C-alpha positions as CSV (number, residue, x, y, z in Angstrom):
1,X,-8.5,-25.8,-17.8
2,X,-6.6,-22.6,-18.5
3,X,-3.9,-23.3,-21.1
4,X,-0.3,-22.1,-20.7
5,X,-0.5,-19.2,-23.2
6,X,-3.6,-17.8,-21.5
7,X,-2.0,-18.2,-18.1
8,X,1.0,-16.2,-19.3
9,X,-1.4,-13.5,-20.6
10,X,-3.1,-13.3,-17.1
11,X,0.3,-13.3,-15.3
12,X,1.5,-10.4,-17.6
13,X,-1.7,-8.6,-16.8
14,X,-1.3,-8.9,-13.1
15,X,2.4,-7.8,-13.2
16,X,1.4,-4.7,-15.2
17,X,-1.4,-3.8,-12.7
18,X,0.2,-4.8,-9.4
19,X,3.3,-2.6,-9.1
20,X,5.1,-0.7,-6.4
21,X,4.2,3.0,-5.8
22,X,5.3,5.6,-3.3
23,X,2.6,8.2,-2.5
24,X,-0.8,8.6,-4.0
25,X,-0.7,7.5,-7.6
26,X,-2.5,10.6,-9.1
27,X,0.1,13.2,-8.0
28,X,2.8,10.7,-8.6
29,X,1.5,10.2,-12.2
30,X,1.6,14.0,-12.6
31,X,5.1,14.1,-11.2
32,X,6.1,11.3,-13.6
33,X,4.7,13.2,-16.6
34,X,6.6,16.3,-15.5
35,X,9.8,14.3,-15.2
36,X,9.4,12.8,-18.7
37,X,8.7,16.3,-20.2
38,X,11.8,17.7,-18.3
39,X,14.0,14.9,-19.5
40,X,12.8,15.5,-23.1
41,X,13.5,19.3,-22.7
42,X,17.0,18.4,-21.5
43,X,17.2,21.1,-18.8
44,X,15.4,22.3,-15.7
45,X,12.4,24.2,-17.1
46,X,11.7,27.8,-16.3
47,X,7.9,27.3,-16.6
48,X,5.6,24.3,-16.2
49,X,2.0,24.2,-17.4
50,X,-0.1,21.2,-16.4
51,X,-3.5,20.4,-17.9
52,X,-5.3,17.7,-16.0
53,X,-8.6,15.8,-16.2
54,X,-11.1,16.4,-13.4
55,X,-10.5,13.1,-11.8
56,X,-6.8,13.6,-11.6
57,X,-7.4,17.0,-10.0
58,X,-9.9,15.5,-7.6
59,X,-7.5,12.8,-6.4
60,X,-4.4,15.0,-6.1
61,X,-5.7,18.0,-4.2
62,X,-5.7,16.7,-0.6
63,X,-3.0,14.1,-0.2
64,X,0.5,14.3,1.2
65,X,3.5,14.1,-1.1
66,X,6.1,11.7,0.1
67,X,9.1,13.1,1.9
68,X,7.9,16.7,1.8
69,X,5.4,17.2,4.7
70,X,3.4,19.1,2.1
71,X,0.0,18.5,0.5
72,X,-1.1,18.9,-3.1
73,X,0.1,19.1,-6.7
74,X,2.5,22.1,-6.8
75,X,5.3,20.5,-4.8
76,X,4.8,17.2,-6.7
77,X,5.2,19.1,-10.0
78,X,8.3,21.0,-8.8
79,X,10.0,17.9,-7.6
80,X,9.1,16.0,-10.8
81,X,11.1,18.6,-12.7
82,X,14.0,19.0,-10.2
83,X,14.7,15.4,-9.2
84,X,12.1,13.1,-10.7
85,X,13.2,10.1,-12.8
86,X,10.7,8.7,-15.3
87,X,12.5,5.3,-15.3
88,X,11.2,4.8,-11.7
89,X,7.5,4.9,-12.8
90,X,5.2,5.6,-9.9
91,X,8.2,5.7,-7.6
92,X,9.4,8.8,-9.6
93,X,10.3,10.7,-6.4
94,X,12.1,7.8,-4.8
95,X,15.4,9.8,-4.5
96,X,14.0,13.0,-3.0
97,X,16.1,14.6,-0.2
98,X,15.4,17.4,2.3
99,X,17.5,19.8,0.2
100,X,15.4,18.9,-2.9
101,X,12.3,19.7,-1.0
102,X,13.7,23.2,0.0
103,X,14.6,23.7,-3.7
104,X,11.1,22.6,-4.7
105,X,9.4,25.0,-2.3
106,X,11.4,27.8,-3.8
107,X,10.4,26.8,-7.3
108,X,6.8,26.8,-6.2
109,X,7.2,30.2,-4.5
110,X,8.7,31.7,-7.7
111,X,5.3,31.0,-9.4
112,X,6.8,28.9,-12.2
113,X,3.9,26.4,-12.1
114,X,0.4,26.7,-13.5
115,X,-2.2,24.0,-13.1
116,X,-5.4,23.9,-15.2
117,X,-8.4,21.7,-15.8
118,X,-8.2,20.2,-19.3
119,X,-11.4,21.0,-21.1
120,X,-13.1,19.0,-23.8
121,X,-11.9,15.5,-23.0
122,X,-13.9,12.5,-21.9
123,X,-10.9,10.5,-20.7
124,X,-10.9,10.4,-16.9
125,X,-7.2,9.8,-16.5
126,X,-5.4,12.5,-18.5
127,X,-2.3,14.5,-17.8
128,X,-0.7,17.0,-20.2
129,X,2.5,18.8,-19.2
130,X,4.3,21.5,-21.2
131,X,7.7,22.7,-20.0
132,X,9.8,25.5,-21.4
133,X,13.1,27.2,-20.8
134,X,14.2,30.8,-21.1
135,X,15.6,30.2,-24.6
136,X,12.2,29.4,-26.1
137,X,12.7,25.6,-26.2
138,X,9.7,23.6,-25.0
139,X,8.6,19.9,-24.6
140,X,5.3,18.2,-24.0
141,X,4.4,14.9,-22.4
142,X,0.9,13.4,-22.1
143,X,-0.2,10.4,-20.0
144,X,-3.7,8.9,-20.6
145,X,-5.8,5.8,-19.8
146,X,-3.2,4.5,-17.3
147,X,-1.0,6.2,-14.7
148,X,2.2,5.3,-16.5
149,X,1.0,5.2,-20.1
150,X,2.5,8.0,-22.3
151,X,0.5,8.7,-25.5
152,X,2.4,11.8,-26.7
153,X,5.9,13.2,-26.4
154,X,7.1,16.3,-28.3
155,X,10.2,18.6,-28.3
156,X,10.2,21.9,-30.1
157,X,7.3,20.8,-32.3
158,X,8.9,17.5,-33.3
159,X,6.8,14.5,-32.4
160,X,8.8,11.8,-30.6
161,X,5.8,9.6,-29.6
162,X,2.1,9.8,-30.7
163,X,-0.6,7.3,-29.9
164,X,-4.3,8.1,-30.5
165,X,-6.4,9.3,-27.5
166,X,-9.1,6.7,-27.7
167,X,-11.5,6.1,-24.8
168,X,-10.7,2.7,-23.1
169,X,-7.8,2.3,-25.6
170,X,-6.5,-1.3,-25.3
171,X,-4.1,-1.1,-28.3
172,X,-1.0,-1.4,-26.1
173,X,-2.1,-4.7,-24.6
174,X,-4.4,-6.1,-27.2
175,X,-3.4,-9.6,-26.2
176,X,-5.1,-9.3,-22.8
177,X,-7.5,-12.2,-22.3
178,X,-11.2,-11.7,-21.5
179,X,-11.8,-12.4,-17.8
180,X,-14.8,-13.7,-15.9
181,X,-15.0,-14.5,-12.2
182,X,-15.0,-18.2,-13.0
183,X,-11.8,-17.8,-15.0
184,X,-10.2,-15.6,-12.2
185,X,-11.0,-18.3,-9.6
186,X,-9.8,-21.1,-11.8
187,X,-6.5,-19.3,-12.6
188,X,-5.9,-18.5,-8.9
189,X,-6.7,-22.0,-7.6
190,X,-5.2,-24.3,-10.3
191,X,-2.2,-22.5,-11.8
192,X,1.2,-24.0,-10.9
193,X,2.2,-22.4,-7.6
194,X,5.7,-21.5,-8.9
195,X,4.0,-19.2,-11.5
196,X,2.2,-17.2,-8.7
197,X,5.0,-16.7,-6.2
198,X,5.6,-13.1,-7.5
199,X,2.5,-11.9,-5.6
200,X,4.4,-12.4,-2.3
201,X,6.0,-9.1,-3.0
202,X,2.6,-7.5,-2.4
203,X,2.5,-9.0,1.0
204,X,6.1,-7.9,1.8
205,X,5.6,-4.3,0.8
206,X,2.1,-3.7,2.2
207,X,2.8,-5.6,5.5
208,X,5.9,-3.5,5.9
209,X,3.9,-0.3,5.2
210,X,1.4,-1.3,7.8
211,X,4.1,-1.9,10.4
212,X,6.0,1.3,9.6
213,X,2.8,3.4,9.8
214,X,2.4,2.5,13.5
215,X,5.7,4.2,14.2
216,X,4.3,7.6,13.4
217,X,1.0,9.6,13.7
218,X,0.0,9.7,10.0
219,X,-3.2,11.1,8.7
220,X,-6.1,10.5,11.1
221,X,-4.2,7.6,12.7
222,X,-7.2,5.3,12.3
223,X,-5.1,2.2,12.3
224,X,-3.3,3.3,15.5
225,X,-6.6,4.1,17.2
226,X,-7.9,0.7,16.4
227,X,-4.9,-1.0,18.0
228,X,-4.8,1.1,21.1
229,X,-6.8,0.3,24.3
230,X,-9.7,2.6,23.2
231,X,-10.0,0.7,19.9
232,X,-9.6,-2.7,21.5
233,X,-12.0,-1.9,24.2
234,X,-14.7,-1.1,21.6
235,X,-13.8,-3.5,18.7
236,X,-12.2,-6.3,20.7
237,X,-8.8,-8.0,20.2
238,X,-9.9,-10.2,17.3
239,X,-9.0,-11.2,13.8
240,X,-11.6,-8.7,12.6
241,X,-10.0,-5.8,14.5
242,X,-6.5,-6.8,13.5
243,X,-7.6,-6.8,9.8
244,X,-9.1,-3.3,10.1
245,X,-6.1,-1.9,12.0
246,X,-3.5,-3.4,9.7
247,X,-5.3,-2.2,6.5
248,X,-6.1,1.3,7.7
249,X,-2.6,1.8,9.1
250,X,-1.0,1.4,5.7
251,X,-3.6,3.7,4.2
252,X,-3.0,6.4,6.9
253,X,0.7,6.5,6.1
254,X,0.2,6.5,2.3
255,X,-2.4,9.3,2.3
256,X,-0.3,11.4,4.6
257,X,2.7,11.2,2.3
258,X,5.0,8.9,4.2
259,X,7.9,7.8,1.9
260,X,6.9,4.2,2.3
261,X,6.4,2.1,-0.9
262,X,3.3,0.0,-1.2
263,X,2.1,-2.5,-3.8
264,X,-0.7,-0.9,-5.8
265,X,-3.5,-2.5,-7.8
266,X,-4.9,-0.9,-11.0
267,X,-3.1,2.4,-10.4
268,X,-4.1,2.7,-6.7
269,X,-2.0,2.1,-3.6
270,X,-5.1,2.0,-1.4
271,X,-6.6,-0.6,-3.7
272,X,-3.4,-2.6,-3.5
273,X,-3.4,-2.4,0.3
274,X,-7.1,-3.4,0.5
275,X,-6.5,-6.4,-1.8
276,X,-3.6,-7.5,0.3
277,X,-3.8,-6.8,4.0
278,X,-7.1,-8.4,5.0
279,X,-6.0,-11.6,3.2
280,X,-2.6,-11.6,4.8
281,X,-3.8,-11.0,8.4
282,X,-6.6,-13.6,8.1
283,X,-4.3,-16.2,6.7
284,X,-1.7,-15.6,9.4
285,X,-4.2,-15.9,12.2
286,X,-6.2,-18.7,10.7
287,X,-3.0,-20.7,10.1
288,X,-3.6,-21.1,6.4
289,X,-0.7,-22.6,4.4
290,X,1.7,-20.6,2.4
291,X,0.1,-21.9,-0.8
292,X,-3.4,-21.0,0.3
293,X,-2.2,-17.4,1.1
294,X,-0.5,-17.1,-2.3
295,X,-3.6,-18.3,-4.1
296,X,-5.9,-16.1,-2.1
297,X,-3.7,-13.0,-2.8
298,X,-3.9,-13.8,-6.6
299,X,-7.6,-14.3,-6.3
300,X,-8.1,-11.0,-4.5
301,X,-5.8,-8.9,-6.8
302,X,-7.1,-10.4,-10.0
303,X,-10.7,-10.0,-9.0
304,X,-10.1,-6.3,-8.5
305,X,-8.3,-6.1,-11.9
306,X,-11.2,-7.8,-13.6
307,X,-13.7,-5.3,-12.1
308,X,-11.5,-2.4,-13.1
309,X,-11.4,-3.6,-16.7
310,X,-15.0,-2.4,-17.2
311,X,-15.0,0.4,-14.6
312,X,-11.8,2.2,-15.6
313,X,-8.9,3.3,-13.6
314,X,-10.6,6.4,-12.2
315,X,-14.4,6.8,-11.6
316,X,-17.0,8.3,-9.3
317,X,-17.2,5.0,-7.5
318,X,-14.8,4.6,-4.6
319,X,-12.0,2.2,-5.5
320,X,-12.3,0.7,-2.0
321,X,-15.5,-1.0,-3.2
322,X,-13.6,-2.8,-6.0
323,X,-10.5,-3.7,-3.9
324,X,-12.6,-4.9,-1.0
325,X,-14.6,-7.1,-3.3
326,X,-11.3,-8.7,-4.2
327,X,-10.4,-9.2,-0.6
328,X,-13.8,-10.7,0.1
329,X,-13.1,-13.4,-2.5
330,X,-9.7,-14.1,-1.0
331,X,-11.1,-14.3,2.5
332,X,-13.9,-16.6,1.4
333,X,-11.3,-18.9,-0.2
334,X,-9.2,-18.9,3.0
335,X,-12.3,-19.8,5.0
336,X,-12.7,-23.0,2.8
337,X,-15.1,-21.7,0.2
338,X,-15.2,-22.8,-3.4
339,X,-16.2,-20.9,-6.5
340,X,-19.9,-20.8,-5.6
341,X,-19.2,-19.2,-2.2
342,X,-16.7,-16.8,-3.7
343,X,-19.4,-15.7,-6.2
344,X,-21.8,-15.3,-3.2
345,X,-19.3,-13.0,-1.5
346,X,-19.1,-10.8,-4.6
347,X,-22.9,-10.5,-4.6
348,X,-23.0,-9.6,-0.9
349,X,-20.4,-6.8,-1.5
350,X,-22.3,-5.3,-4.4
351,X,-25.6,-5.4,-2.5
352,X,-24.0,-3.4,0.3
353,X,-21.4,-1.0,-1.1
354,X,-22.5,-0.1,-4.6
355,X,-22.7,3.7,-4.9
356,X,-20.0,4.7,-2.4
357,X,-18.8,8.0,-3.8
358,X,-15.1,8.9,-4.4
359,X,-14.6,12.4,-3.2
360,X,-10.9,12.5,-3.9
361,X,-7.8,10.9,-2.4
362,X,-7.2,12.2,1.2
363,X,-6.4,11.0,4.7
364,X,-10.0,10.1,5.3
365,X,-9.7,7.4,2.7
366,X,-8.5,5.2,5.6
367,X,-12.1,5.4,6.9
368,X,-13.5,4.3,3.5
369,X,-10.9,1.5,3.2
370,X,-11.9,0.3,6.6
371,X,-15.6,0.4,5.7
372,X,-14.9,-1.7,2.6
373,X,-12.7,-4.2,4.4
374,X,-15.2,-4.7,7.2
375,X,-17.9,-5.3,4.7
376,X,-15.6,-7.8,3.0
377,X,-15.3,-9.8,6.2
378,X,-19.1,-9.8,6.7
379,X,-19.7,-10.8,3.1
380,X,-17.3,-13.7,3.3
381,X,-18.8,-14.9,6.6
382,X,-22.2,-15.0,5.0
383,X,-21.0,-16.5,1.8
384,X,-19.2,-19.4,3.5
385,X,-22.6,-20.3,5.0
386,X,-24.2,-20.1,1.5
387,X,-26.1,-16.9,2.4
388,X,-26.1,-14.2,-0.2
389,X,-28.1,-11.4,-1.8
390,X,-30.5,-12.7,-4.5
391,X,-31.7,-11.5,-7.8
392,X,-34.7,-9.9,-6.1
393,X,-32.4,-7.4,-4.5
394,X,-31.2,-4.2,-6.3
395,X,-28.3,-4.8,-8.7
396,X,-28.0,-8.5,-8.0
397,X,-28.7,-11.1,-10.7
398,X,-28.2,-14.8,-10.7
399,X,-25.1,-14.4,-13.0
400,X,-22.3,-13.0,-10.9
401,X,-20.5,-11.4,-13.9
402,X,-23.7,-9.5,-14.7
403,X,-23.8,-8.3,-11.1
404,X,-20.2,-7.0,-11.6
405,X,-21.1,-5.2,-14.8
406,X,-24.2,-3.7,-13.2
407,X,-21.9,-2.3,-10.5
408,X,-19.5,-0.9,-13.1
409,X,-22.3,0.6,-15.2
410,X,-23.6,2.5,-12.1
411,X,-20.0,3.5,-11.0
412,X,-19.1,4.6,-14.5
413,X,-21.7,6.2,-16.7
414,X,-24.3,6.3,-14.0
415,X,-22.3,8.4,-11.6
416,X,-20.8,10.9,-14.1
417,X,-23.0,13.7,-12.9
418,X,-22.2,12.9,-9.3
419,X,-18.5,13.1,-10.2
420,X,-18.9,16.6,-11.7
421,X,-20.8,17.8,-8.6
422,X,-18.2,16.4,-6.2
423,X,-15.4,18.2,-8.1
424,X,-17.4,21.4,-8.2
425,X,-17.9,21.3,-4.5
426,X,-14.2,20.5,-3.9
427,X,-12.9,23.2,-6.1
428,X,-15.2,25.9,-4.9
429,X,-14.4,25.0,-1.4
430,X,-10.7,25.3,-2.1
431,X,-11.2,28.8,-3.6
432,X,-12.9,30.3,-0.6
């Protein structure tokens, strides 16, 4: 039985990792860092220098910036300085208007922004912003480890905040409990329901994003395509097709820069969508109870958080793999599965999707999200029949937690060279 103090620690962990976000979290984190540096400076900067880790660059190059109809980092940096509010966190550009965008475009055209790759760091999530005015005043803000975690703030050489840059630093939340899939399942299925009700906000936000997305033609419009006669004629009008359409619709809108908030997971809106929408759609159409849906959403989101604890916020492994593994657990639970079947669904996911490469955030992420979610449905269907990948197969071992750590070893250290090559291809392509 999980005691009250440990339940509180887990709830605090979920509330830190499952938060609202507008737009792709990497450019929004850069915009947040710019906003904080600008607020520290005390005036609109004349120059902005941004030094970013490779993974931040990779995930910020090809996505739409909310409310701008523009793609990429420069406009996100400009608006962070002009109208961004750091108190909003990953919703930093929540108040942006058309006139702000016009101002932002002018700021970009005036060549006030320089963006560089930060050399000599191992941290995959690193953002350093230096702003200065025409009088010689300057301010610096640094985010690392987490999309909203400031480790350094300076003004005119005076240090206002300084935390050490330590890989996988857990000093800010040293009271986090150690998770296992068994503990995740027990927490989700036995905690007092009243303590879990907060997760319903993920349903509200992401379901709304999915609906709103169908009102426009965002990204590659995969969700819309699946819900049209063409998609229904090929995929059928089924729970499966509805899950794929609802999930990919929200991703279409988010990656295209629609100013629609979503509930993120572990610093990723797409992961939050993938943890939420398959579970919501299945529960609605399967007529699960409100309690079952709430517990399934907790199980899905907390599983993803658990996997991310050893993988890290950014990696060469596509986050859709992690989030879809969470949704596979939630779906299995809604189908009537217990812990054993949930563990089987995790093994089925790892046996299939391990190694899916992240080649940056972009509109085509809707395709990857849909691949992950479709695999989640298949994995859950097999698991509920007690069919699963065995320890004779690839990364799979009898112990499901060892399977998870095998996945994160491959997706972390094992794919570092892949990550470098992907970025090299992307940056050289962009320079042609």
